[in-house]
C-alpha positions, 0 to 999 in steps of 0.5 A, spaced: 500 500 500 502 507 498 500 513 500 495 518 497 494 526 497 486 526 498 486 534 497 491 538 493 490 544 488 495 542 483 492 545 477 495 552 479 501 549 477 504 549 469 502 542 466 510 540 466 511 542 473 505 538 475 508 532 472 515 533 476 511 534 482 508 528 481 514 524 480 517 527 486 511 524 490 512 517 487 519 517 489 516 519 496 511 513 496 505 517 494 502 514 489 497 520 487 492 526 489 486 529 488 485 535 485 480 539 489 476 544 484 474 551 487 470 554 482 466 551 476 473 553 471 478 550 476 473 544 477 473 543 469 481 544 469 481 538 475 478 534 470 482 535 464 488 534 468 485 527 471 484 525 464 491 526 462 495 523 468 493 516 471 496 519 478 490 524 478 483 524 480 478 530 480 474 533 485 468 538 483 465 544 487 465 551 489 469 554 494 465 558 499 470 564 498 469 563 491 462 564 491 460 570 487 452 569 486 447 564 487 449 558 481 444 559 476 440 552 473 445 552 468 451 552 473 448 547 477 447 542 470 454 543 468 456 541 475 452 535 475 455 533 468 462 534 471 460 529 477 459 524 471 466 524 469 469 517 472 475 521 474 471 525 479 471 522 486 468 527 490 465 533 491 470 538 493 472 543 495 465 546 498 463 548 505 462 554 509 467 560 511 466 564 517 472 569 516 471 576 515 469 578 508 466 572 506 460 571 502 454 572 506 452 566 510 445 565 507 449 565 500 454 560 503 449 555 506 445 555 499 451 553 495 453 548 500 446 545 500 446 545 493 452 541 493 450 536 498 443 535 494 448 533 488 452 528 492 445 525 494 444 524 486 450 521 485 453 518 491 459 522 491 462 524 498 463 531 500 470 533 502 468 540 506 472 546 508 470 549 515 474 555 517 471 558 523 465 555 521 464 549 527 459 548 529 455 552 524 457 547 518 455 541 522 448 543 523 447 544 515 451 537 514 446 534 519 440 537 516 442 535 509 443 528 511 450 529 508 453 523 513 450 518 509 455 520 503 461 520 507 467 524 506 472 528 510 473 534 514 479 538 510 485 540 513 482 539 520 484 543 526 479 543 530 478 540 537 477 533 540 469 534 541 469 537 534 473 531 531 468 526 534 462 530 532 465 529 525 466 522 525 460 520 529 456 523 523 460 519 518 466 523 516 473 522 516 478 527 519 483 529 514 490 531 517 495 535 513 502 539 515 499 543 521 499 537 525 507 538 525 506 544 529 500 545 532 500 541 539 492 541 540 492 538 534 497 533 536 493 531 542 486 530 538 490 525 533 493 521 539 486 520 541 481 519 535 481 512 532 486 511 526 480 508 522 477 515 522 484 519 519 485 520 511 491 524 509 492 531 505 497 537 503 492 542 501 498 544 496 498 550 491 504 554 489 507 558 495 511 564 492 511 567 499 516 562 501 523 564 499 526 557 497 522 553 492 524 546 495 520 549 501 513 549 498 508 544 500 507 538 495 504 531 495 510 528 497 509 531 504 504 527 505 509 522 508 511 527 513 504 527 516 504 520 516 510 519 520 507 524 525 501 520 526 505 514 527 509 517 532 503 520 536 500 514 536 506 509 537 505 505 531 509 503 525 509 507 519 506 501 515 500 501 519 499 508 518 500 507 510 495 501 510 490 504 514 490 511 511 489 507 504 483 503 507 480 509 509 481 513 503 478 507 499 472 506 503 471 514 503 471 514 496 466 508 495 463 507 488 469 511 485 475 508 488 476 502 483 482 506 480 485 509 486 485 502 489 489 500 483 494 505 484 495 504 491 496 497 490 501 498 484 
């Protein structure tokens, strides 16, 4: 079993650089990645790239900070059509954001509910963003019965109570590099069950970092897995195996190609 990055924004890189990034990931034992769309346009791009490289899969969705207006019927039909592509494995990145300057709560909720309804139509899991949005987002997920679809709490940095509420609802806890530095998150990770954890990087170009080699890439999923192993006092291989099994279960009906990739 190999590692996998369940949330990236690699489509923000030039295509030739994406290939180099994925090659570096493979050298670190990371088999592939999901490209999480943030708008209709980037969701299209994610699908295009996923159909060009077997190491990539796509998520389709509108990020809460990218919502400009209520999606039209035409927009919704286009999203529905994109979700039919076999390289799409999740509805992602969607959710709620409580940051100052975010779109109105009513508009964000409406768009999230639309995505969840499309999830019920397609059976695809929901990988959701929740910045300053707990417990608000849990109420919406519960009302829309999103737990039946499963998915993950993306880039999780919440407390233990929130983690268990997500898990109890049917969602995985998606851990990324903040685990390496946030003590409270390390305590949460020690206590939650290993069968509730998936791994990601949320990587995108980071020109604010002076050295290119310090930019987060899918290869850094290995660091996250190593941190989980150390915190739980387990062998790295146990983390890799369980995280892979968790990912396959999370993706459900669209997991076939990911399963093949993890086993190669």
